[in-house]
C-alpha positions as CSV (number, residue, x, y, z in Angstrom):
1,X,111.7,253.6,167.1
2,X,114.7,254.6,165.1
3,X,116.1,251.1,164.6
4,X,114.5,247.8,163.8
5,X,116.1,244.5,165.0
6,X,115.6,241.0,163.7
7,X,117.3,238.1,165.4
8,X,118.0,234.5,164.4
9,X,120.2,231.8,165.9
10,X,123.5,233.0,164.6
11,X,123.2,236.8,164.2
12,X,121.0,239.8,164.4
13,X,120.2,242.5,161.8
14,X,119.8,246.1,163.0
15,X,118.2,248.3,160.3
16,X,118.3,252.0,160.6
17,X,115.1,254.0,160.2
18,X,116.7,257.4,160.3
19,X,118.0,259.5,157.4
20,X,120.8,261.0,159.6
21,X,122.8,258.9,162.0
22,X,124.1,261.6,164.3
23,X,124.3,262.8,167.9
24,X,120.5,262.8,168.2
25,X,120.2,259.0,167.8
26,X,123.7,257.5,168.0
27,X,123.4,256.7,171.7
28,X,120.2,254.8,171.0
29,X,122.0,252.7,168.4
30,X,124.8,252.0,170.9
31,X,122.2,250.9,173.4
32,X,120.7,248.6,170.9
33,X,124.1,247.0,170.4
34,X,124.7,246.7,174.1
35,X,121.3,245.0,174.7
36,X,121.9,242.5,172.0
37,X,125.4,241.8,173.3
38,X,124.2,241.3,176.8
39,X,121.6,238.8,175.5
40,X,124.4,236.7,173.9
41,X,124.3,238.1,170.4
42,X,127.9,238.6,169.2
43,X,127.3,238.8,165.4
44,X,125.5,241.7,163.9
45,X,124.6,243.1,160.5
46,X,124.0,246.8,160.4
47,X,121.8,247.7,157.5
48,X,122.3,251.4,156.7
49,X,120.0,251.5,153.6
50,X,117.8,254.1,155.2
51,X,120.6,256.4,156.2
52,X,121.9,259.1,153.9
53,X,124.2,260.9,156.4
54,X,126.5,259.9,159.2
55,X,128.5,262.2,161.4
56,X,131.3,261.4,164.0
57,X,128.7,260.4,166.6
58,X,127.2,257.9,164.2
59,X,130.7,256.5,163.3
60,X,131.4,256.2,167.0
61,X,128.2,254.1,167.5
62,X,129.2,251.9,164.6
63,X,132.7,251.4,166.0
64,X,131.2,250.6,169.4
65,X,129.1,247.8,167.8
66,X,132.2,246.5,165.9
67,X,134.2,246.5,169.2
68,X,131.4,244.6,171.1
69,X,131.3,241.9,168.4
70,X,135.1,241.5,168.1
71,X,135.5,241.4,171.9
72,X,133.1,238.4,172.0
73,X,134.6,236.6,169.0
74,X,131.7,237.6,166.8
75,X,131.3,239.4,163.4
76,X,130.1,242.9,162.6
77,X,129.1,243.7,159.1
78,X,127.8,247.0,157.5
79,X,125.7,246.7,154.4
80,X,123.7,248.8,152.0
81,X,125.8,252.0,152.4
82,X,124.5,255.1,150.7
83,X,127.2,257.1,148.8
84,X,127.6,259.8,151.4
85,X,127.9,257.4,154.3
86,X,130.4,255.3,152.4
87,X,132.4,258.4,151.5
88,X,132.5,259.4,155.2
89,X,133.7,255.9,156.2
90,X,136.4,256.0,153.6
91,X,137.6,259.5,154.6
92,X,137.9,258.2,158.2
93,X,139.7,255.2,156.8
94,X,137.3,252.9,158.6
95,X,136.8,250.9,155.4
96,X,140.1,249.2,156.4
97,X,138.7,248.3,159.8
98,X,135.0,247.5,159.2
99,X,133.6,244.6,157.2
100,X,131.4,246.1,154.5
101,X,129.0,244.2,152.2
102,X,127.1,245.8,149.3
103,X,123.8,244.1,150.1
104,X,122.0,242.4,153.0
105,X,122.0,239.1,151.2
106,X,125.8,239.3,150.7
107,X,126.2,240.0,154.4
108,X,123.9,237.1,155.4
109,X,125.9,234.8,153.3
110,X,129.0,235.4,155.4
111,X,127.4,233.5,158.3
Protein backbone atom coordinates (compact mmCIF):
# COMPACT_ATOMS: atom_id res chain seq x y z
CA UNK A 1 0.00 0.00 0.00
CA UNK A 2 1.43 3.36 -1.06
CA UNK A 3 -0.83 5.45 1.18
CA UNK A 4 -1.99 5.14 4.76
CA UNK A 5 -5.30 6.67 5.86
CA UNK A 6 -6.46 7.56 9.34
CA UNK A 7 -9.97 8.83 9.85
CA UNK A 8 -11.70 10.63 12.70
CA UNK A 9 -15.01 12.48 13.02
CA UNK A 10 -14.05 15.73 11.29
CA UNK A 11 -11.26 14.85 8.83
CA UNK A 12 -8.99 12.16 7.43
CA UNK A 13 -5.21 12.08 7.19
CA UNK A 14 -3.66 10.50 4.12
CA UNK A 15 0.08 9.87 4.51
CA UNK A 16 2.21 9.03 1.51
CA UNK A 17 4.52 6.03 1.76
CA UNK A 18 6.28 6.68 -1.55
CA UNK A 19 9.45 8.65 -2.25
CA UNK A 20 8.12 9.71 -5.64
CA UNK A 21 4.58 10.84 -6.24
CA UNK A 22 4.34 10.35 -9.98
CA UNK A 23 2.41 8.66 -12.79
CA UNK A 24 3.01 5.21 -11.26
CA UNK A 25 0.99 5.96 -8.11
CA UNK A 26 -0.93 9.24 -8.63
CA UNK A 27 -4.07 7.42 -9.78
CA UNK A 28 -4.03 5.37 -6.56
CA UNK A 29 -3.92 8.61 -4.54
CA UNK A 30 -6.84 10.04 -6.55
CA UNK A 31 -8.78 6.82 -5.88
CA UNK A 32 -8.07 7.15 -2.17
CA UNK A 33 -9.48 10.69 -2.22
CA UNK A 34 -12.56 9.58 -4.17
CA UNK A 35 -13.30 6.71 -1.78
CA UNK A 36 -13.02 8.99 1.25
CA UNK A 37 -15.22 11.60 -0.43
CA UNK A 38 -17.87 9.02 -1.35
CA UNK A 39 -17.87 7.92 2.31
CA UNK A 40 -18.71 11.46 3.41
CA UNK A 41 -15.22 12.73 4.27
CA UNK A 42 -14.86 16.24 2.90
CA UNK A 43 -11.84 17.44 4.88
CA UNK A 44 -8.40 15.95 4.30
CA UNK A 45 -4.84 16.42 5.41
CA UNK A 46 -2.27 15.10 2.96
CA UNK A 47 0.97 14.33 4.83
CA UNK A 48 3.81 14.36 2.30
CA UNK A 49 6.64 13.78 4.79
CA UNK A 50 7.67 10.56 3.02
CA UNK A 51 7.70 12.07 -0.48
CA UNK A 52 10.85 13.65 -1.89
CA UNK A 53 9.69 14.14 -5.49
CA UNK A 54 6.42 15.07 -7.16
CA UNK A 55 5.78 15.37 -10.89
CA UNK A 56 2.80 16.79 -12.81
CA UNK A 57 0.79 13.58 -12.28
CA UNK A 58 1.31 13.91 -8.54
CA UNK A 59 0.31 17.57 -8.63
CA UNK A 60 -2.79 16.60 -10.59
CA UNK A 61 -3.76 14.09 -7.89
CA UNK A 62 -3.22 16.73 -5.19
CA UNK A 63 -5.40 19.19 -7.10
CA UNK A 64 -8.10 16.53 -7.53
CA UNK A 65 -8.18 16.04 -3.76
CA UNK A 66 -8.35 19.79 -3.21
CA UNK A 67 -11.23 20.11 -5.69
CA UNK A 68 -13.19 17.22 -4.10
CA UNK A 69 -12.93 18.85 -0.69
CA UNK A 70 -13.78 22.36 -1.90
CA UNK A 71 -16.76 21.10 -3.93
CA UNK A 72 -18.23 19.56 -0.75
CA UNK A 73 -17.49 22.61 1.46
CA UNK A 74 -14.54 20.91 3.14
CA UNK A 75 -10.87 21.67 3.71
CA UNK A 76 -7.77 20.24 2.04
CA UNK A 77 -4.40 20.84 3.70
CA UNK A 78 -0.92 19.73 2.64
CA UNK A 79 1.69 19.29 5.35
CA UNK A 80 5.29 18.23 5.90
CA UNK A 81 6.50 19.20 2.43
CA UNK A 82 10.05 18.19 1.54
CA UNK A 83 12.12 20.98 -0.08
CA UNK A 84 11.90 19.58 -3.63
CA UNK A 85 8.14 19.07 -3.43
CA UNK A 86 7.61 22.54 -1.99
CA UNK A 87 9.73 24.02 -4.78
CA UNK A 88 7.66 22.20 -7.42
CA UNK A 89 4.43 23.52 -5.87
CA UNK A 90 5.84 27.06 -5.81
CA UNK A 91 7.03 26.85 -9.44
CA UNK A 92 3.53 25.76 -10.46
CA UNK A 93 2.18 28.65 -8.30
CA UNK A 94 -0.03 26.20 -6.45
CA UNK A 95 1.09 27.63 -3.11
CA UNK A 96 -1.43 30.41 -3.86
CA UNK A 97 -4.25 27.85 -4.31
CA UNK A 98 -3.46 25.13 -1.74
CA UNK A 99 -3.50 25.38 2.05
CA UNK A 100 -0.06 24.34 3.29
CA UNK A 101 1.01 23.68 6.88
CA UNK A 102 4.55 23.07 8.04
CA UNK A 103 3.60 20.17 10.32
CA UNK A 104 0.85 17.63 10.88
CA UNK A 105 0.05 19.16 14.27
CA UNK A 106 -0.36 22.60 12.71
CA UNK A 107 -2.69 21.13 10.07
CA UNK A 108 -4.77 19.31 12.71
CA UNK A 109 -5.17 22.55 14.67
CA UNK A 110 -7.01 24.09 11.71
CA UNK A 111 -10.00 21.81 12.34
